[in-house]
N, C-alpha and C positions, 0 to 999 in steps of 0.2 A: 600189765603194760609198763614198758620202760619209762623212766622219768626224763631222759635226754635223747636227742637225736645226735648221731655221731658223724664223724668226718667221712669224706670220700664217697658219699652215697647221694642218690637222687631219690627224694621221698615223694611218693604219689599220695596226695591227700584226696580222699573221697569226700566230697563236700555236699551236704544237703542244705540248700539255701532256704531261709525262712520263706514260707509260702506267701506271706504278705508282701515280701519284697520281689520274689521271682519264683514261681511255682515249678521249677525244674531242678534236676540234678546236674551238677557240673563236676569237673575234675580240674584240679590245679596242680601243677608241678612246681615245686619249690627247690631251687638249687642252693645248697648250703656251702659256703666256702670251706675248703679243706682244713683250715686252721680253727674252725669254729666248733664249739660244744654247746649246742642250743638246748636250754631247758624246754621240755615239752609242754608244761602247763600253760605258759603264755601263748603258745601256738594254738592250743586247744580252745583258748578263750578269744583268739583273734578273729578277724574277718579275712576273707580270702579274695585275691585277685588272680586271674589266670596268668598274668604276666609278673606275678610276685617273684622277687629275687632276694637271695641272702636272708631268707627268713622274715622279711618285712611283708606282712600280709595286710591288705587293705580292701576297701570298697564294699563287697557284698556281705551283709550280716549272715551268720551261719547258725543253723539249728544244731549241728554237730559235725565233727570231723573224725574220720577214722583214717588210718594210713597203712600203707605197705611199702616195702623197700625193694627197689630194683637197682642193679648195678649201674653206676654212672656211665660205664662203657661196656656194652655187651659184645663179647667176642664169640660170635656164632656164625655158622654157615646157613642158619635158618633165615628165610627172607622176612623182612619186617611185617608184611601183611599177615603171614602165618603166625608170627609171634603175637601180633595184636589179637588175632583170632583166639589163640590159646588163652590170653589174658581175659578175654570177654566170655569164654565158654563157661557154661554152668556144668559143674561136675556133680551129677546127681547120684546119691547113694540110695539104693532100693532096700527092701527088706523090712524087718519089724521096726527099725528105728530109721526112717528116711531122713535124709539130709541133703541140702544143696550147698555145694562148696563154690565160693567165688575167690579168686586169687586176691590175697591181701586183706580179706575181710574175715573177722572172727565169726566162727560158726558154732553157735551154742549146741546145736544138735550133734555136731561132731565131738564136742567135749563130752556129751552124754555117752556117745559111742565109745570114746576112749575109756571112760570110767567103767562101762559095762564089760569091756574086754580087758580091764586091769592093765592098761598101757598108757603111755604118755605121748605116743606118736602114731602116725599112720601114713600110708601112701595110696594114692589113687592112680592105678596103672592100667594099661591096655597092651595087647599084643597086635591089635588090628593095624593094617595099613603101614607096614614098616617104612620108616623114613618118609612118611607122607605119601607113599605110592599106593594108590587105591587097588585093593585086592577084591576078588570075588567073595560073595558071602560064604561059600564053601571053604575057601582058603583062610578067611578071617576066623571062621569057626574052629578050624584046625589050630590056628595060632592061639586062640583063646583056650582051647583044651590043653595045649602044651603049657600055657601060662599057669592055669589052675594046677596042673600036675607039679610044676616047679614050686609054686607057693605051698602046696601040700607037703612036698618033700622037705621044705624048710620048717615044717611044723606050725604053719600059720594058717589063718582063716581068710578066705576070699569071699567078700560080701559083694554081690552083683551091683553094678551101677552102669551109668551111661553118661558120656560126655556130649552135651548138646549146645550148639551155638544158638543164642537167642534169636538171631536173624533167620535161622532155618535155612541157610544157604546150602548145607550139606547134611547128609544123614548122620545121626548120632553114632558114636563109637561105643560098642560094648566094652565095659571096663570092670575093674574090681577095686574096692577099698580093702586094703590089707592092714588091719590093726597090728601095731607092734613092729612094723617094718622100719628099721632105723634108716637114717638119711643116706649113708653111704651104701647100704644094702639096696635101697630103693633105686639109687642111681645105677648100681651094678645090674639090677634086674631089668631096668629100662634098656640099658645097652645090650644086654643079653638078647632082648627081643627087638633090637634095632629101632628103638623109639627116639623121636626127637627130644622128648621131654617127659618128665613125670611130675605129678603134683604131690608134695610132701607137706605134712603138718606136724608141728611139735606140740609141746605141752600147752601152748597158748591157743591151740585149735585155729590158727590162722594159716590157711593153705598158701603154699609157696610154689612157684613154678621153677623147677630145676631143669635147666637146659643141658642136653647131653651131647650136642654137636656144635 
């Protein structure tokens, strides 16, 4: 984990509030001034308010805080509701070492998978429903077969998975975790199959949403 939070970013703090104070999970967004270089340790010890600004956190005592980074200004043609759904989706890896990936949250099982495949990164990708346009099961299966062939052509492994939104408002999308797929290669692969985004994780095993449009 880094020791400082840096400039020009908006940091999403996942907050678990002490059960004695308030037995729910909440999320706080803290905007840091562009000229600031904030030590992380005081923030991890701080308390959190949903309207906290400039790194000044107050009010609710916290059991722990984890965090992920999103751009302060998102330049994309993807509508906000779809973006939010992507961030909320559970990216489930199937197979002998199952894992559930959440955007911005460290996944210990993913770290195990990285070590098992002797790599320091991976991508969670699909070829289903290009640019969010719903296809038939037959066409999506053809898309997935083409994706597997491309992954194999690159000398990589495709571990089956599925992306599922916790609200269950739409069917899960068949997907693959690809160990060893570098960041730029993951973006190129997603664009090749006309996807809005891919999920990529580095050595820290923290999944990141990479927007492609």
